[in-house]
C-alpha positions as CSV (number, residue, x, y, z in Angstrom):
1,M,-48.3,-79.3,16.5
2,W,-51.0,-81.7,17.1
3,C,-53.2,-81.0,14.6
4,L,-50.9,-82.8,12.5
5,E,-51.8,-86.0,14.0
6,L,-55.1,-85.3,12.7
7,L,-53.7,-84.6,9.2
8,L,-51.7,-87.8,8.6
9,P,-55.1,-90.1,7.7
10,L,-56.3,-87.5,5.4
11,L,-52.7,-87.7,3.8
12,L,-52.7,-91.4,3.6
13,I,-56.1,-91.8,1.9
14,I,-55.0,-89.0,-0.5
15,N,-51.5,-91.1,-1.3
16,D,-53.4,-94.4,-1.0
17,G,-54.0,-94.8,-4.6
18,S,-50.5,-94.0,-5.9
19,C,-49.1,-97.3,-4.8
20,Q,-45.4,-95.5,-4.6
21,W,-42.5,-95.7,-2.4
22,N,-43.0,-92.4,-0.9
23,V,-42.3,-90.7,2.9
24,W,-43.3,-87.2,4.3
25,V,-41.4,-85.5,6.6
26,P,-40.4,-82.2,7.7
27,R,-37.5,-80.8,5.4
28,D,-36.1,-78.8,8.8
29,I,-37.1,-78.9,12.0
30,S,-35.4,-77.1,15.3
31,A,-35.3,-78.1,19.0
32,M,-33.5,-76.5,22.1
33,T,-30.4,-78.5,23.5
34,N,-31.5,-80.9,26.5
35,S,-35.3,-80.4,25.2
36,C,-37.2,-82.8,23.1
37,V,-38.1,-83.0,19.5
38,V,-40.7,-85.0,17.6
39,I,-40.3,-85.5,13.8
40,P,-43.4,-85.9,12.0
41,C,-43.3,-88.7,9.3
42,T,-46.1,-90.6,7.0
43,F,-44.9,-93.0,4.7
44,M,-46.3,-95.0,1.7
45,Y,-45.7,-98.4,-0.2
46,P,-47.2,-99.6,-3.2
47,S,-50.7,-101.5,-3.0
48,G,-49.9,-104.7,-3.8
49,I,-47.2,-105.1,-1.3
50,R,-48.5,-107.3,1.5
51,P,-46.4,-106.9,4.7
52,Y,-45.2,-110.3,5.9
53,R,-44.5,-110.5,9.6
54,G,-45.9,-107.1,10.1
55,T,-44.9,-103.6,9.2
56,H,-41.5,-102.7,10.6
57,G,-39.5,-99.2,10.6
58,I,-35.5,-97.9,11.0
59,W,-34.5,-94.5,11.5
60,Y,-30.9,-93.8,10.0
61,F,-28.7,-90.6,10.8
62,G,-26.8,-89.2,8.6
63,Q,-27.2,-92.0,5.6
64,P,-29.8,-93.6,4.0
65,Y,-27.9,-96.8,2.9
66,P,-27.7,-99.1,5.3
67,Q,-24.6,-100.8,3.4
68,L,-22.7,-97.8,4.9
69,F,-23.5,-98.6,8.2
70,P,-25.1,-95.3,9.4
71,P,-26.0,-94.9,13.1
72,V,-29.2,-96.5,13.8
73,V,-31.5,-93.9,15.9
74,F,-34.6,-96.4,16.2
75,K,-35.3,-99.8,15.0
76,S,-38.6,-101.2,15.9
77,R,-37.8,-105.2,15.7
78,T,-35.0,-104.8,18.2
79,D,-33.8,-102.1,20.8
80,V,-30.2,-102.0,19.2
81,V,-29.8,-98.5,18.3
82,H,-26.2,-95.9,18.3
83,E,-24.9,-95.3,21.7
84,S,-25.4,-91.9,21.1
85,Y,-29.4,-92.7,21.2
86,T,-30.0,-95.3,23.9
87,G,-32.6,-94.1,25.8
88,R,-33.4,-91.4,24.2
89,T,-35.6,-92.4,21.1
90,R,-39.3,-93.5,20.8
91,L,-41.7,-94.4,18.1
92,L,-44.9,-92.2,18.5
93,G,-46.3,-92.9,15.2
94,D,-48.0,-96.5,14.6
95,L,-46.4,-98.4,11.5
96,T,-49.3,-100.1,10.5
97,Q,-51.1,-97.0,9.9
98,R,-48.3,-95.6,8.2
99,N,-47.1,-93.3,11.0
100,C,-43.3,-93.1,11.6
101,T,-43.5,-90.2,13.8
102,L,-39.9,-90.3,16.0
103,L,-39.5,-88.7,19.7
104,I,-36.0,-87.9,20.6
105,N,-35.3,-86.8,23.9
106,N,-32.6,-84.7,25.7
107,I,-30.7,-83.8,22.6
108,G,-27.6,-82.2,21.8
109,T,-26.0,-80.5,19.6
110,E,-23.9,-83.6,18.3
111,H,-27.5,-84.5,17.2
112,S,-28.0,-82.2,14.3
113,G,-28.1,-84.0,11.2
114,R,-30.1,-85.8,8.4
115,Y,-32.4,-88.1,9.4
116,Y,-33.8,-91.2,7.1
117,F,-36.6,-93.8,7.2
118,R,-36.1,-97.2,6.1
119,A,-39.6,-98.9,5.5
120,D,-39.6,-102.9,6.6
121,L,-42.7,-104.6,5.0
122,G,-40.6,-108.4,5.1
123,G,-39.0,-110.6,2.8
124,A,-37.1,-108.3,-0.1
125,N,-39.7,-105.3,0.7
126,M,-37.8,-103.0,2.7
127,Y,-37.0,-99.3,1.4
128,T,-34.9,-96.2,2.3
129,Y,-36.8,-93.6,1.7
130,P,-34.4,-90.4,0.0
131,D,-36.3,-88.2,1.6
132,F,-34.9,-86.7,5.0
133,S,-35.9,-84.2,7.7
134,E,-32.5,-82.2,9.0
135,L,-32.8,-81.5,12.5
136,K,-31.0,-78.5,14.1
137,V,-30.2,-78.6,17.9
138,L,-29.7,-75.0,19.0
139,D,-28.1,-73.7,22.3
140,Q,-29.5,-70.1,21.9
141,P,-32.6,-69.2,20.0
142,N,-32.8,-67.1,17.1
143,I,-33.3,-63.2,16.2
144,D,-34.0,-61.9,13.1
145,V,-32.2,-58.7,12.7
146,P,-32.8,-56.6,9.8
147,E,-29.8,-56.2,7.3
148,E,-29.5,-52.9,7.7
149,I,-30.8,-50.5,10.6
150,V,-30.9,-46.7,10.1
151,S,-31.3,-44.5,12.6
152,D,-35.0,-42.7,13.2
153,E,-36.6,-44.9,11.4
154,S,-39.0,-47.9,12.8
155,L,-37.0,-51.3,13.5
156,E,-38.7,-54.7,14.1
157,L,-36.4,-57.3,16.0
158,T,-38.3,-60.7,16.4
159,C,-36.8,-63.7,18.7
160,Y,-37.7,-67.3,17.8
161,A,-37.9,-70.2,19.9
162,P,-38.7,-73.8,18.4
163,D,-42.0,-75.5,20.2
164,N,-41.7,-78.9,18.7
165,C,-41.3,-80.9,22.0
166,P,-44.8,-82.2,23.8
167,D,-43.9,-82.0,26.9
168,M,-42.7,-78.5,27.0
169,T,-43.7,-75.5,25.7
170,P,-41.0,-72.6,25.8
171,E,-41.9,-68.7,26.7
172,I,-39.6,-65.6,25.3
173,Q,-38.6,-62.6,27.0
174,W,-36.3,-59.8,25.8
175,M,-33.5,-58.3,27.7
176,Y,-31.8,-54.6,28.2
177,T,-34.8,-53.3,26.6
178,D,-34.7,-50.2,29.4
179,Y,-33.0,-47.7,27.7
180,L,-34.8,-48.1,24.5
181,P,-37.7,-45.3,23.2
182,D,-40.9,-46.5,23.9
183,P,-40.3,-50.7,22.7
184,E,-43.7,-52.3,22.4
185,F,-43.9,-56.5,22.5
186,S,-45.7,-58.7,20.6
187,S,-45.7,-62.5,20.4
188,D,-46.7,-65.1,18.1
189,S,-46.8,-69.1,17.1
190,L,-45.7,-70.1,13.4
191,E,-46.3,-73.3,11.8
192,E,-44.2,-73.9,8.9
193,S,-43.1,-77.5,7.3
194,N,-45.2,-79.4,10.1
195,T,-43.0,-77.7,12.7
196,A,-44.2,-75.4,15.2
197,V,-42.4,-72.2,16.2
198,L,-43.1,-69.3,19.1
199,S,-42.1,-65.8,18.1
200,S,-41.9,-62.5,19.8
201,T,-41.4,-59.2,18.0
202,L,-39.8,-56.1,19.6
203,T,-40.6,-52.6,18.0
204,F,-39.1,-49.2,18.3
205,T,-37.5,-46.4,16.9
206,P,-33.4,-46.6,17.0
207,R,-31.4,-43.5,17.4
208,P,-27.5,-43.0,16.9
209,M,-27.1,-43.5,20.5
210,H,-28.1,-47.1,20.1
211,N,-25.5,-48.0,17.7
212,G,-23.1,-50.7,19.2
213,Q,-26.3,-51.1,22.1
214,L,-26.9,-54.7,23.5
215,L,-30.1,-56.4,23.0
216,G,-30.9,-59.4,24.3
217,C,-33.7,-62.3,24.2
218,R,-34.0,-64.6,26.6
219,V,-36.0,-69.0,26.1
220,Y,-37.0,-70.6,28.8
221,Y,-39.1,-73.3,29.8
222,P,-41.3,-73.0,32.7
223,N,-40.7,-75.3,35.5
224,T,-37.5,-76.2,34.5
225,T,-33.9,-75.0,34.6
226,L,-33.2,-74.8,31.1
227,V,-32.7,-71.2,29.9
228,Y,-31.3,-70.3,26.5
229,E,-30.0,-66.0,25.7
230,R,-29.1,-64.6,22.6
231,L,-27.5,-61.1,22.5
232,V,-27.2,-59.0,19.6
233,S,-25.7,-55.6,19.0
234,L,-27.1,-52.9,17.1
235,D,-25.6,-51.8,14.2
236,V,-27.5,-48.4,13.6
237,K,-26.6,-46.5,10.5
238,Y,-26.7,-42.6,10.8
239,A,-25.4,-39.7,8.6
240,P,-22.6,-37.9,10.7
241,R,-24.0,-36.0,13.6
242,A,-21.0,-34.2,15.3
243,V,-17.8,-33.2,13.5
244,W,-14.9,-31.8,16.4
245,V,-12.0,-29.8,14.9
246,N,-9.5,-27.8,16.7
247,V,-10.3,-24.5,17.9
248,S,-9.7,-21.3,15.7
249,S,-5.9,-20.9,16.7
250,E,-3.4,-18.4,15.6
251,V,0.7,-19.2,14.2
252,M,3.4,-17.3,13.4
253,E,4.6,-17.2,9.4
254,G,7.0,-20.1,8.8
255,S,6.1,-22.3,12.2
256,S,3.6,-26.1,11.9
257,V,0.2,-26.7,12.5
258,M,-1.5,-29.9,12.9
259,L,-5.4,-30.1,11.9
260,H,-7.5,-32.5,13.7
261,C,-10.6,-33.9,12.5
262,E,-13.0,-36.4,14.3
263,V,-16.5,-37.2,12.8
264,D,-19.5,-39.3,14.7
265,S,-20.9,-41.3,12.0
266,N,-22.1,-45.0,11.3
267,P,-20.8,-46.1,8.6
268,L,-17.7,-44.4,8.8
269,S,-17.6,-41.2,7.2
270,R,-15.5,-40.3,4.0
271,I,-13.5,-36.8,5.8
272,S,-12.2,-34.2,4.0
273,W,-10.3,-31.3,4.5
274,M,-11.2,-28.3,2.5
275,F,-9.3,-25.1,1.8
276,G,-12.0,-22.7,0.0
277,D,-12.7,-25.1,-3.0
278,Q,-9.6,-27.3,-2.8
279,E,-9.6,-30.5,-1.2
280,L,-6.1,-30.4,0.6
281,L,-7.0,-34.4,2.3
282,W,-9.3,-37.3,2.6
283,D,-9.7,-40.6,4.0
284,T,-12.4,-43.1,5.0
285,A,-12.3,-42.8,8.3
286,S,-13.2,-41.9,12.0
287,N,-10.8,-39.1,12.1
288,V,-8.2,-37.1,9.8
289,S,-5.3,-34.8,10.8
290,L,-4.0,-32.2,8.1
291,S,-0.4,-31.3,8.8
292,M,1.0,-28.5,7.3
293,D,4.7,-27.1,7.7
294,D,6.2,-23.1,6.7
295,L,3.3,-21.5,6.7
296,T,2.7,-18.5,5.2
297,P,0.1,-15.9,5.0
298,A,-1.7,-17.2,2.1
299,Q,-2.3,-20.4,4.0
300,E,-4.5,-18.1,6.5
301,G,-8.0,-18.6,6.2
302,V,-11.0,-21.0,6.5
303,Y,-10.6,-24.6,6.9
304,T,-13.7,-26.9,6.6
305,C,-13.8,-30.6,7.5
306,I,-16.6,-32.4,5.8
307,G,-18.2,-35.9,6.5
308,D,-20.4,-37.8,4.5
309,N,-21.1,-41.7,4.5
310,G,-23.8,-41.7,2.2
311,Y,-26.6,-41.5,4.9
312,G,-25.7,-37.3,5.2
313,S,-22.8,-35.1,5.6
314,M,-22.0,-32.6,8.2
315,N,-18.9,-30.1,8.2
316,T,-17.1,-27.8,10.6
317,S,-14.8,-25.1,9.8
318,L,-12.2,-23.2,11.9
319,Y,-10.0,-20.0,11.0
320,L,-6.3,-20.4,10.9
321,A,-4.5,-16.8,11.5
322,V,-0.9,-16.7,10.4
323,K,0.7,-13.8,11.9
324,Y,3.9,-12.3,10.6
325,P,5.6,-8.7,10.9
326,P,4.7,-6.0,8.2
327,R,5.7,-6.2,4.7
328,E,7.9,-3.6,3.0
329,P,5.3,-0.7,2.3
330,V,4.8,0.3,-0.8
331,V,4.9,4.1,-1.5
332,N,4.8,6.6,-4.2
333,D,8.0,7.2,-6.0
334,S,10.3,10.0,-5.8
335,M,8.6,12.8,-7.5
336,T,9.5,16.6,-8.3
337,V,6.7,18.9,-8.0
338,Q,5.9,23.0,-8.1
339,E,5.2,25.0,-5.3
340,G,1.6,25.5,-4.5
341,S,0.9,21.8,-5.7
342,S,-1.3,19.8,-3.8
343,L,-0.2,15.9,-3.3
344,A,-1.7,12.2,-1.8
345,L,0.8,10.4,-0.6
346,H,0.1,6.2,-0.1
347,C,1.4,3.9,1.8
348,S,0.4,0.3,1.7
349,T,1.5,-2.7,3.2
350,Q,0.5,-6.0,4.7
351,G,0.8,-7.7,8.1
352,S,-0.9,-9.8,11.0
353,P,-1.8,-8.5,12.7
354,A,-2.9,-5.0,10.5
355,P,0.4,-3.0,11.6
356,T,-0.2,0.9,12.2
357,L,1.2,3.3,9.8
358,T,3.3,6.5,10.2
359,W,4.3,8.8,8.2
360,L,8.0,10.7,9.0
361,K,9.8,13.8,7.0
362,D,13.0,14.1,7.5
363,G,12.8,12.0,10.5
364,E,10.0,14.2,12.2
365,L,6.4,13.2,12.6
366,V,4.0,14.4,10.0
367,G,0.2,13.1,9.8
368,T,-1.9,11.0,12.0
369,I,-0.9,7.2,12.9
370,T,-3.0,4.8,11.0
371,A,-4.0,1.3,11.8
372,D,-4.8,-0.1,8.9
373,E,-2.9,-1.3,6.0
374,L,-3.3,1.6,4.1
375,S,-2.6,5.5,5.1
376,V,-3.2,8.7,2.6
377,L,-1.2,11.6,3.7
378,Q,-2.6,14.7,2.2
379,I,-0.5,17.8,1.5
380,V,-2.4,20.9,0.4
381,E,-0.3,23.7,-1.5
382,I,3.1,22.2,-0.8
383,T,5.6,25.0,0.0
384,P,9.5,24.8,-0.4
385,Q,9.8,23.5,3.3
386,G,7.8,20.4,2.2
387,D,10.8,19.3,0.1
388,G,12.8,16.2,1.6
389,Q,12.6,12.9,2.5
390,Y,9.2,11.0,3.3
391,R,9.2,7.6,5.0
392,C,6.4,5.3,5.6
393,L,7.1,3.3,9.2
394,A,4.8,-0.3,9.3
395,E,5.0,-1.6,12.7
396,N,3.3,-4.6,14.8
397,E,4.0,-6.6,17.5
398,H,6.2,-8.6,15.0
399,G,8.0,-6.2,13.7
400,R,8.3,-3.3,11.4
401,A,9.5,-2.2,8.1
402,S,9.7,1.0,6.0
403,S,10.3,2.7,2.8
404,S,11.3,6.2,1.5
405,F,10.8,8.5,-1.0
406,N,12.0,12.2,-2.0
407,I,9.8,15.0,-3.0
408,T,11.5,17.8,-4.5
409,V,9.7,21.1,-4.4
410,E,10.4,24.1,-7.3
411,Y,9.5,27.4,-6.6
412,A,10.6,30.7,-7.6
413,P,13.5,32.5,-6.3
414,V,13.7,34.1,-2.7
415,L,15.7,37.3,-1.8
416,L,17.4,36.4,2.0
417,E,17.9,39.0,4.1
418,E,21.4,38.8,3.9
419,S,21.7,40.3,1.0
420,K,23.4,43.9,1.5
421,C,26.0,46.2,0.4
422,T,28.6,47.3,3.0
423,V,31.7,49.3,3.5
424,V,34.9,47.3,3.3
425,R,38.9,48.8,2.8
426,E,38.7,48.3,-0.8
427,G,35.6,50.2,-1.1
428,V,32.2,48.9,-1.2
429,Q,31.1,44.9,-1.5
430,C,27.6,43.9,-2.1
431,V,26.3,40.6,-1.9
432,C,23.2,39.0,-2.8
433,M,21.7,35.4,-1.6
434,A,18.9,34.2,-2.8
435,T,17.1,30.6,-2.5
436,G,15.0,28.8,-5.2
437,N,14.7,25.6,-7.0
438,P,16.0,25.4,-9.5
439,E,18.8,27.0,-8.0
440,P,18.2,31.0,-8.9
441,T,20.9,33.0,-11.4
442,I,22.4,36.4,-9.9
443,E,22.5,39.7,-11.7
444,F,23.7,43.0,-10.4
445,Y,22.6,45.9,-12.3
446,L,24.2,49.3,-12.1
447,P,21.3,52.0,-12.6
448,D,24.0,55.0,-12.9
449,L,26.2,53.2,-15.1
450,N,23.5,51.1,-17.0
451,I,25.9,47.9,-16.4
452,T,24.3,44.4,-15.7
453,I,26.8,42.4,-14.0
454,N,26.6,38.5,-14.7
455,E,30.2,37.3,-15.3
456,T,33.7,37.6,-13.6
457,D,34.9,41.3,-14.4
458,G,37.8,42.4,-13.1
459,R,36.8,46.0,-12.5
460,Y,33.8,45.0,-9.7
461,N,35.3,41.4,-8.9
462,F,32.1,39.5,-9.5
463,Y,31.8,35.8,-7.6
464,T,29.0,33.6,-7.3
465,H,28.7,30.1,-5.9
466,T,26.2,27.8,-5.5
467,D,24.9,25.6,-2.1
468,G,22.2,23.4,-3.0
469,H,19.0,25.5,-3.7
470,T,21.0,28.5,-2.5
471,S,22.5,30.9,-4.7
472,T,25.2,33.7,-3.7
473,G,26.8,36.8,-5.8
474,M,29.1,39.4,-4.7
475,I,30.8,42.3,-6.5
476,K,33.0,45.1,-5.1
477,L,32.7,48.4,-6.1
478,R,35.3,51.5,-5.8
479,E,39.5,51.1,-5.6
480,K,41.0,51.7,-2.5
481,G,40.6,55.3,-1.2
482,E,38.3,56.7,-3.6
483,R,35.6,58.9,-2.0
484,V,32.6,61.0,-2.7
485,D,31.9,64.6,-1.8
486,N,29.9,63.5,1.4
487,G,33.0,61.4,2.8
488,G,31.1,58.3,2.1
489,P,30.6,55.8,-1.0
490,A,27.9,56.3,-3.3
491,V,25.9,53.1,-4.1
492,N,23.5,52.5,-6.2
493,V,23.3,48.6,-7.0
494,H,20.0,46.6,-7.9
495,C,20.3,42.4,-7.4
496,S,18.4,40.3,-9.8
497,I,17.3,36.9,-9.5
498,Y,15.6,34.7,-11.3
499,N,14.9,30.4,-12.8
500,M,12.2,29.3,-14.8
501,Y,9.3,29.9,-11.9
502,G,10.1,33.8,-11.5
503,R,12.0,37.1,-11.4
504,E,12.5,39.5,-9.1
505,S,14.8,42.8,-8.8
506,V,15.4,44.5,-5.4
507,Q,17.7,47.8,-4.6
508,L,20.6,46.5,-2.0
509,E,21.0,49.1,0.9
510,L,24.0,50.1,2.5
511,Q,24.9,48.8,5.6
512,Q,27.8,49.9,8.0
513,E,28.9,46.4,9.5
514,K,29.5,46.3,13.3
515,K,33.0,45.3,12.5
516,Y,33.6,48.3,11.0
517,M,32.4,50.4,13.9
518,M,34.5,48.6,16.4
519,A,37.6,49.1,14.4
520,V,36.5,53.1,14.5
521,I,36.4,52.6,18.4
522,V,39.8,50.7,18.4
523,G,41.2,53.1,15.9
524,T,40.3,56.0,18.4
525,I,41.5,54.6,21.4
526,G,44.9,53.5,19.6
527,G,45.4,57.1,18.3
528,V,44.8,58.8,22.0
529,A,47.6,56.2,23.3
530,V,50.0,56.9,20.7
531,I,49.7,61.0,21.4
532,A,49.7,60.3,25.3
533,F,52.9,58.2,24.4
534,I,54.6,61.1,22.4
535,I,53.9,63.3,25.1
536,A,55.3,61.1,27.4
537,A,58.4,60.5,25.7
538,V,59.0,64.6,24.9
539,R,58.9,65.0,28.6
540,Y,61.1,62.3,29.3
541,V,63.9,63.6,26.8
542,G,63.3,67.5,28.2
543,H,64.1,65.9,31.9
544,N,67.2,64.0,31.2
545,N,68.5,66.8,29.3
546,K,67.8,68.9,32.4
547,K,70.2,66.2,34.5
548,E,72.9,66.3,32.4
549,N,73.2,70.0,33.1
550,G,73.5,70.0,36.6
551,N,71.9,73.5,36.5
552,P,68.5,74.1,35.9
553,R,68.8,78.0,35.8
554,Q,71.7,78.5,33.5
555,D,71.0,78.8,30.1
556,V,71.1,76.2,27.5
557,V,73.6,76.7,25.1
558,L,74.4,74.3,21.9
559,E,77.8,74.8,21.0
560,N,77.3,72.6,18.1
561,P,73.9,73.5,16.4
562,A,74.5,71.0,13.7
563,L,74.9,68.4,16.0
564,Y,71.8,69.0,18.2
565,Y,70.0,68.8,14.8
566,S,71.2,65.6,14.1
567,A,70.2,64.0,17.3
568,V,66.4,65.4,17.4
569,K,66.2,64.0,13.8
570,K,67.5,60.6,15.0
571,D,65.0,61.2,18.0
572,K,62.3,61.7,15.5
573,Q,62.8,58.8,13.2
574,N,63.2,56.7,16.7
575,L,59.8,58.2,17.3
576,R,58.5,57.5,13.8
577,K,59.2,53.8,14.6
578,K,57.4,53.6,18.1
579,V,54.3,55.0,16.1
580,L,54.5,52.9,13.2
581,K,54.8,49.8,15.9
582,T,51.8,51.2,17.8
583,E,49.7,51.1,14.6
584,L,50.9,47.3,14.0
585,L,49.4,46.3,16.9
586,G,46.2,48.3,16.4
587,S,45.9,46.0,12.9
588,K,46.3,42.7,15.3
589,F,43.8,44.1,17.8
590,N,41.4,44.4,14.8
591,S,42.2,41.1,13.0
592,I,41.4,39.3,16.3
593,L,38.2,41.6,16.4
594,E,37.8,40.2,13.1
595,E,37.8,36.3,13.8
596,T,35.6,37.0,17.0
597,T,32.6,38.7,15.1
598,G,33.4,35.7,12.5
599,E,32.7,38.3,9.3
600,D,34.7,38.2,6.2
601,G,35.9,41.1,4.3
602,D,38.5,44.0,4.3
603,Y,38.2,46.9,6.4
604,Q,40.5,50.2,7.0
605,P,42.1,51.7,9.9
606,V,40.3,54.9,11.4
607,G,41.2,57.6,13.7
608,S,44.5,59.1,14.3
609,T,47.1,56.2,13.5
610,A,45.6,55.8,9.9
611,G,47.0,59.9,9.6
612,L,50.3,58.8,10.9
613,E,50.6,56.2,8.2
614,R,50.5,58.7,5.5
615,Q,52.1,61.8,6.6
616,E,55.7,62.8,7.5
617,L,56.4,64.6,10.9
618,N,56.7,68.4,9.9
619,Y,57.8,69.8,13.3
620,A,57.5,69.8,17.1
621,A,56.6,72.4,19.3
622,L,58.3,72.8,22.5
623,E,57.9,75.2,25.5
624,F,60.1,75.4,28.2
625,I,58.7,77.2,31.2
626,G,61.2,79.5,32.8
627,A,63.9,79.8,29.8
628,R,64.7,82.7,28.1
629,P,65.9,83.0,24.3
630,R,69.5,84.5,23.5
631,E,70.2,86.8,21.3
632,G,72.3,85.3,18.2
633,A,70.6,81.9,19.4
634,S,69.3,80.9,15.7
635,G,70.7,80.3,12.7
636,R,71.4,77.6,9.7
637,G,73.0,74.4,10.0
638,D,75.8,73.1,7.7
639,D,73.2,70.9,6.1
640,G,70.9,74.0,5.5
641,S,68.4,73.3,8.0
642,N,67.1,76.0,10.2
643,Y,67.8,75.8,13.8
644,S,67.3,77.9,17.2
645,E,69.5,78.1,20.2
646,I,67.6,76.9,23.2
647,K,68.8,78.1,26.9
648,A,66.8,77.4,29.8
649,K,65.4,80.4,31.6
C-alpha cells in the first residue's frame, strides 16, 4: 500500500491547476477488529487562497457538517477528540503538502462508518469535503462463495483479509480441507481503490457427499494473538442420486398399504408416484408416501417413484402383488351334442396366486389338474356315458370357486338285455327295454299275425313306461289255459326301437324264469305231501273202524248201506276241503317266494295240486288184507248209488 505515498505528489501536481476544493479518499476501506487502518487522503483548495497561520485539518465521523456536532476523530489544532477515538488516531500525512492520511489504531466494530475531512486554511477559508471514506471493521474474514455450487464441477472459494495496517501483515489459512478430493491453494495480493487486500483461493471438485460440509478460513497476524475465522457450509447442488422405496410386497385384496419414497438430492426434488402412465401423487419434498385403501386386483402392478430437481432425475420401481381367491370360473354353456362328437371344454378364471383348475364329472375327477388360469378339457368322440354335469373347480391358498354346466348326449337307441318273453299264469309276457336320447319309441311286431302293436290293446295288454332315457314296453299274449301241441306256448315276437338317430328290431327270446322253476319244485313237493296225507287219513279211518268192531276176525256187515254211503260221502267232502287247504298253503308259499325273488308277473301252480283243483274225486280203492267177501253184500242204495258190502276176513 505504500506505493500510494509515491502517487500523492503526482496527484497534487495534476490537480493543482484546477484550483477547486477537492479531496480524494478511498470510497471503501476495511480492517480487522483490534487491528489498525490507514485511510489515504489528499485534498486540494483554490490556488488563490493563501493559508493563514498554517494549514490545519479535522476528521469527522458520520456527518460532514460541524453545526450538527459530529464526533471529532482527529483535529490538528488541538488534541480534543471524541472519547471513542482518544489515543487511537494519528495523522500520517503532511497537511502543508495537502496530505491528510489518517491512522486509526485498535479499532472496533463501533468505528465502522463514514469519515469526512475538513480543511482549515485560516479565517473564513474552511471547507468540509462532501466525499467520504467508508470504513468496515470486520470481526471475521470474507469468503467469496459462488452463488451456485454444482456437484462434479470445479469450484473456487476465495478468502479475503484487509492489509491496510502498516504495522501488521495478515496471513490466511484454510481449515477442514482434509476430506476434499485433491484441493489446490493459491495466494494473491490485490489493491483496489488505494486499499490492499490479501486473498487465498481454494480449488476442488465437490461431490454430493460434500453437501452441507463445513469449510473454514483463518486470518491471523503473526506475533500477535489476533486470530479471525469464518466457516461456510457448502450448498452443493446435485441431481437425485438415490431413490428409496418399499421392497416389493404382497397384500390381500381389500387391505391397505403405504408406499414410501425418499429421494436424496439438492435442491429437493419433485417426487411423484406413478402407476403406469398415471400420476397418483406428487410433492416437492425429501420423501413422499402414497396411501391406498381397500385394494383391488386392478391395483396390482408396478409402482414407480420419480425424483426430479432440475439437475437430473432418477426413479425406482416396486411391484405390488394383490392376492385374492379365485373368481367364479367362466365355462361353456350347457349343450346338447350327438354321440361321437368331439368337444373342447374351456374353463378360465383369475386368482392370485394362479389357481389350480380341476375338471369333475358328476363329482368324479376327469382330465388332469392344471396350475393355470385356463384349462381345456378335450373329449374325443363322446359316448352316452359322457352325458352329465361337468364342473370346473378353481382353488388357491386363499379360497375356491366353481362353475358347472350340463352336457346332454343324444344317441341312437340301444336294446337292453332285460328284453325277453317269459311264461306267466295268464300266458306269455314280453318285455322290451331300450335306452336312447331322445327316449326311444317301442313297438312290438307279431310276424305270424303280421300285426304291429304300438298302443294299448285289450287283447295284448300293451303298456309303455319312460324313465329318463330308458323306455320300457310290455305285452301279454294268450289267455289263461291256452296251450300248443307240445305243451308250451308258441312265441314269435319282434321288438322295434327307434328315435331320430336310428332304429333297431330284434326277436325276443322265450325264457323260463327262475320263479316258475321254483313254483314247479314247490308244487311237486306239495303234491307228494297231499298224497301222503290222503293215505294216512284212509289208514286212520280204517283203524278206527276196527276198534269199533271189537272182533277183527268177524265180517263187517253194513246193516244200513245207505247210511254208510252217506258217511263215506261226508268223509270225502272233508277230505276235499283238506286238499283245498293244502293248495292254499302252497299258494301262500309261492307268494313268499315271489317276494323273495323280487320279480313281478303272474304264475300258475304246477304239480299234483293243480289236478286236484280242477277234477272231482271219482273213486277210492280200498283193500282190506285178510277180509273175505260175502255173497249178497252189494247192491244199490236208496238214492240210486252203487255200493258194496265190506266184511272183515
